[in-house]
N, C-alpha and C positions, 0 to 999 in steps of 0.2 A: 562565569564574562566567555562572552564568544569564542569559539577557536578560529584563530587566523584562515587556517588554511582548511581547506572544502576538500574534503573529495565526494564524488557522489556513491548514488547504493549502486547505481547501474558501473560502475566500473568496479568497486567489490565485486558484486556479483559476474559480471566477467574474468575476476580472478577465479575467482574460486571455481568456474569454471575449464579453467587455464588446468590449475591445479590436478581435476581433478582429468585434466585430458592427458598430462604430463603422469598422472598417477599411471591410468588405464594406457600407457605404452612401455613403461615402467615394468610394469604385471608382466604384458603379454611378450616382451622383449625375457623377462624371467622364464615363463613358460615354455617360451620356445627353447631356451638354451635346455630349462631341461626337458625336456619334450622332444630334443630335434634326435639327428643319428648322433649317435658317438660310432669311436674310431672301429676301425676294423678290430676285428677280435684276432685271436693268434689260437688254431684248433690244435695245439701241445698245451695251451693251458687248460682247454674242455677234454682232449680225449686222454684222460688221465687212465691206469692203468683199469682199475677197476670199472669205472666205464665201457672198454673196452672188451672188458669181460661179461659186460652183462648185457653190450652185443651182438659179442659170439653168442654167446648161450641162448641169443633170440634169432641166430642165421633161420634155422628151418622153419620161424611163425614169421611167417612177412610179414603180416598183419601188423606183430606186436612187434614186430623190427622198422616199421614206420612210423610208428606211433612211438617210438622212444626213438626216433632221428626229428621227429617233426619238436618231442620235447626238446633235444639242443638243437636245434634250429633259432629257438626260441631265447638260447644264450648266443644267437650268432652266426651260426657256426651252421652251414650246409654240408650236409654226408652224401655221396652216392657210394654204393654199393655194389660190386661184380663178385665173380664166378672164378673159376681157373679157368675159362673157355671167357673170358671178359663178356658174359652174359650180365646186363644188371638182375641185382637182384634185389634191393629195395634205394629207395631214395627220397630223400624232403625235401625235394626242388625240382621243379621240371621248369628247361629240360634236364636230366642229373650233367653232374660232373663229367668229364668225359674225365682218360687213363690219359692224361700228359706223357705223350712220346722221349723216348733218351736223348738225351744230343749224341749229337757224335762226333767225337775228337775229329775237328778236319784235319785232311791228307798232308801232310807237309811236301811237296817234289823234294823231285831228285838235284842234288847240286849245290841248293840253296839251306846247306847250311844243319846242327841238330834241329827240331821240330822243339819248338818252345815249348816252359815248363807250365802245369799246369797253372800257376801262381801269376804265371806275364798273361794269361789269357784272360780277355774281357767276362768276367763275371757277373751274373747276375745276384742281387739279394734272395738268404738263404727264406726257400718258403715261401718265391716270390712269383707269381706268372707276369704274362705279361701286360694282366690289365693291372697288377698294382694289387692287387689282394694275396692276402696270404693263404699257401693252397700247400696244402702237400701230400703226401700218396707212403699208406701204409698196408703190409700183411696185415690179413685178416681170414683167420682162421674158421672154414666152411664143417657144417654137418660129412662123417663118414671122411673126416683126412684130406678132407681138402681144403688149398690155400686158394683165398680170394681178395682181390683188391679192395680198399677202405681210400674212398679218396673224400677231400675233409677240402674249405674255403670258407676262411673268414669274413664276413660280412656287416656292415651297419645293423644298426639294428632299426627298426622299421619305423621313422614314427607313426605315435597313433593320432588316427581321424577323428577319434571320439572321445578321449580321455581330454586330450589340450581342447580344444575349440569351448565343450562344453568347462573346462574349468578356467578357462577365458573366460565366457559366457558368466557361470558365478562370481567372478571376481568383479567385472566390470559393474554385475548388476549393482553389486556392495560399495562399493565406491559411490553409486551412484544414492544410493538409497542412504548412507551417508552426509553424506555432500548433501542432501537435499532437506536430511531433517535440520543438522546444522546451519545450514541456511536458514531454515524456517523459526529455529528455533534464534539462531540470529536477529530475525525482521519481527518476531512476533512479540516475543522477551518486550522493547523497548516501545509495539505499540499497546501489547497491554498495558504497562507500565505509566505511558500517555490515558488513556479510556480512564485508570483508576484515578490521574488526578483529576480527569476531568468529572468525574462524577462526585470527587470529593469538594471540587470548586462548585460546583449544582448545589450541592448541599450547606453550603451557608461555609464550609469549612476554607478559609482565606491562605494560612498558611502551608497547604496542600502546594506539593512544586515537582515537577519532576525532573529535571537537575540529572536532566542523559547528559554526559559528554559522550557528542559523537561528532564529526564532526559531515554527518552527510544530511538525507532531507529527511529523516527522521529525529536528528538532532537538532537540523533546523528546526522543525513542527515544535516540540519538547524546548528550545529556549523561545519561540514567539510566546508558548501556554505563559511558563514561568513569567514573564516579559506582560502578558495583561495582566496572571492572574497579581502583581508587581505594580499595573496603575490601577486594578481594580484596587485594592488594599488601601494604594494612597488615597485615593478617590474618593472612599468610605470612612478614612481617619479623619479629612478634611473636611466631610460635608458634618460628621461628628465636631467638629470644632468651630 
């Protein structure tokens, strides 16, 4: 029986294209979230006692110290090290991080009552600079028993300009290929079935039918071929009678 509702093949292909487009958008969003910048790291979580001891052991070898600082930068922590005279020794960032100046407590004019307690003064969040990045300054043991300064700042992870686009390209290509293969199979299989039905009818097998259960142009063609086969079979039966 002929389907009552007709859906064109073009509309189905458009629907497949829209599904592919949505999948590409979702894939791009997921990759963007995974490859995007992360929250700022906290230097205290990275610079533990073992790491500081390793850096202090390399204090007299600037090249190796700089390499160690660059490894820590991959963990989203920028570091600059100064000696006792506040001269730069090594840094993983250019320009190097500056040593923050100590904030002096504001003087209280005479005759205006006791100075406010520290808890009453507006305090910045701990280890946060004015830029909003987590930072800290700690003592650093230099060679010859000198004491230097280590300035550390947590930063966002840098997005990859190679991995992200390459992964998006691979995923997009995979989605397009799978969609094309499914669409081709969806179209080729019924056409091959129609071809086999036509060959069988041409060979004299009048009982051959396509019996395609589709509501598009291919299903319409199969229905017409089946109707034609029915008419031919009836005509031959009538002639024999």
